[in-house]
N, C-alpha and C positions, 0 to 999 in steps of 0.2 A: 388363618391371616396370611396376607402376602409377604414375602421376604421384604426386607428393606432394601433399598438401592445403594449399591457398594459403591457408586461413581455417578458422575453429574456429566451433563453436556457441558458446562461452564469447565469441571474439571479435565474434561477430555480435551477440549479447544486449548486449554492453557497448555497441557501437556504435550499437546501438538504445535503450539508455536515454540515452546522451548524446544523440542524435538528438531525441528525446522531449522531454527537458528542457529542451532550446535552442528549439524549434520547435514542440513540441506535437504531436499523434497524428496532424496531416493532414500532417508533413513526415516521420513514421516509414514512410516507403516502401522496397519491396524495392531500387530502384535506389538512395535515399540510403544505406542501410545496405552496400550493394555497393562504391558509390564511397569511403565511409568505411572498409572493411576492405580496399580496395585490388585487388576482384576484379568480375567483370564480373557482373551480377544472375542471371543463369542457373545460377553457382555457388552461389547461396544455397540452391538447391533440393536440394541433397543434404544440407542441414541443416533446414530447414523447408519445411513442405508450398507456403505461400502466404502473404500477406499476415496473414492470421487467424492462422496458425501462428507467425510472428515476431509479432504482438502479445500472442499467449498465452505464448511464450517470453520476452518482456521484463517480461509482468505475473508471471509466475511467479518472474522473478529480483526483481521489487520485492517482493513477499510475502514471498520468502526474505531481503529486507533487512529488512524488517519484524520477522520472526521472531527474526533475531539482535539486534535491537535490544530488543523486550522481554524476551527471556530475559538481556539483559544488565542487567533492572531488580531491584531486591529482590522482585517478585512481587506488591507492594501494588496495590491496586486504582488510587491514585492516580499512582505512580509507572508502571503498565502504562499509563493514557490518555494521561498525559502523555507518556509516548514515544511513543507512537500519534500525539499531534498532533506532536509534534517532528520525526518522521519525515516525516510529511505536507507538513510547511512547508519541510521539506529537499529534499520530492522531488513538487512539487506537481503536476506534469503525471504522474507515476506514480501519484500517489494517484488522480486521477480517473480514470487508466485502468483500477485495479485498483476501486476503490471504486464508481465512478458509471457505467464502460462494461463491468461485468461481463465481463473478459477473463482474468482470473485463474483456473487451474485449480483445480476445486472442493476437490481435495485440499491445495492450498496454503492456502487460505482456512481450511479446517479446521483445518490446524495453527496455524495465524496465532491462532485465536480461543481456542484450547484455554488460554492463559496469562489470558484476561480471564475465560472460564468458569470457573476454578479461584478466581481472586478472586471473583467474584460468587458463588459457591458457599461460600465461608467467610463470606459476609455474608448471604445469604438462605437458605443450604441446598440442598441435591439437586432437590427439587422444584420451587424457582423459577429455579434458576440460569440455565438457559439464555433463559428470560424477561428476567431481570434484565441478560443479556450483550448481549441483544438492545438491550433499554433504553438501555442506558450505550452502545454503538457507534453507535446510529443518533443519539442526542443528540451524542456527540463528533463523529459524520461529519459532521451537519448544522451544527455550529459550526466545524468547521475547512473546511468549504465556505463558508460566509459569510464565514469571516476570509479564506481564498484569493481569493474573489471581491473584495472590498472592499466587503461588504454592511454592514458596521460603520462607518456614516458619523456616529453620532449623537453621536459624541465618548465621554468614558471612556476607561479604561485595560481594553483587550481582553483581557489577562493575567489582570486581575482577575477581569474578567467570567469567564472560563473558569475559574480558581480557585473564584469563588464556584458555578458551576454544579457542579463536581465535588465539592466538600465538601459542597451541598445533596444532590446525587444518592445520594453515598455513606450521607449521613444517613437518608435517605428510604429506601433498602434497606435499612439495618440495622434500621430501626425497622420495617420489614415483617412 
């Protein structure tokens, strides 16, 4: 009779997310995850092929969480982009892993962009929707990255600046 599994992929991914958020990507190691789930590191290889596979699985779970967050909005341009920012602020290391290190599976990222693509399609039409979605997500991603790294040091209200940018981005797209 085979021995029962002592851990699961979902437990490994959950541990990986916790380690990532508390210690950054350098702390997200096979040994660190194994210790967290209570197994020896070689046991993880039944579930993930290597550290790159671990990073991909964790990134996929982060994107899945983002997809859930976006789905919980009313689908409006402002709510979607605000939910994107909120999720990134709640999961800063996960945001960096997904958006800046490109570890997330392409299929997950494609699913995540669909609500934003739908919102930009309503603003600019089918032909320019992808360009508009790229513009909006690159602006928001850059803003969020600057916010997370503390780059906005000149004073002022960062939330107000985000709202200003979002309103003007919407207006520019609607007028296009």
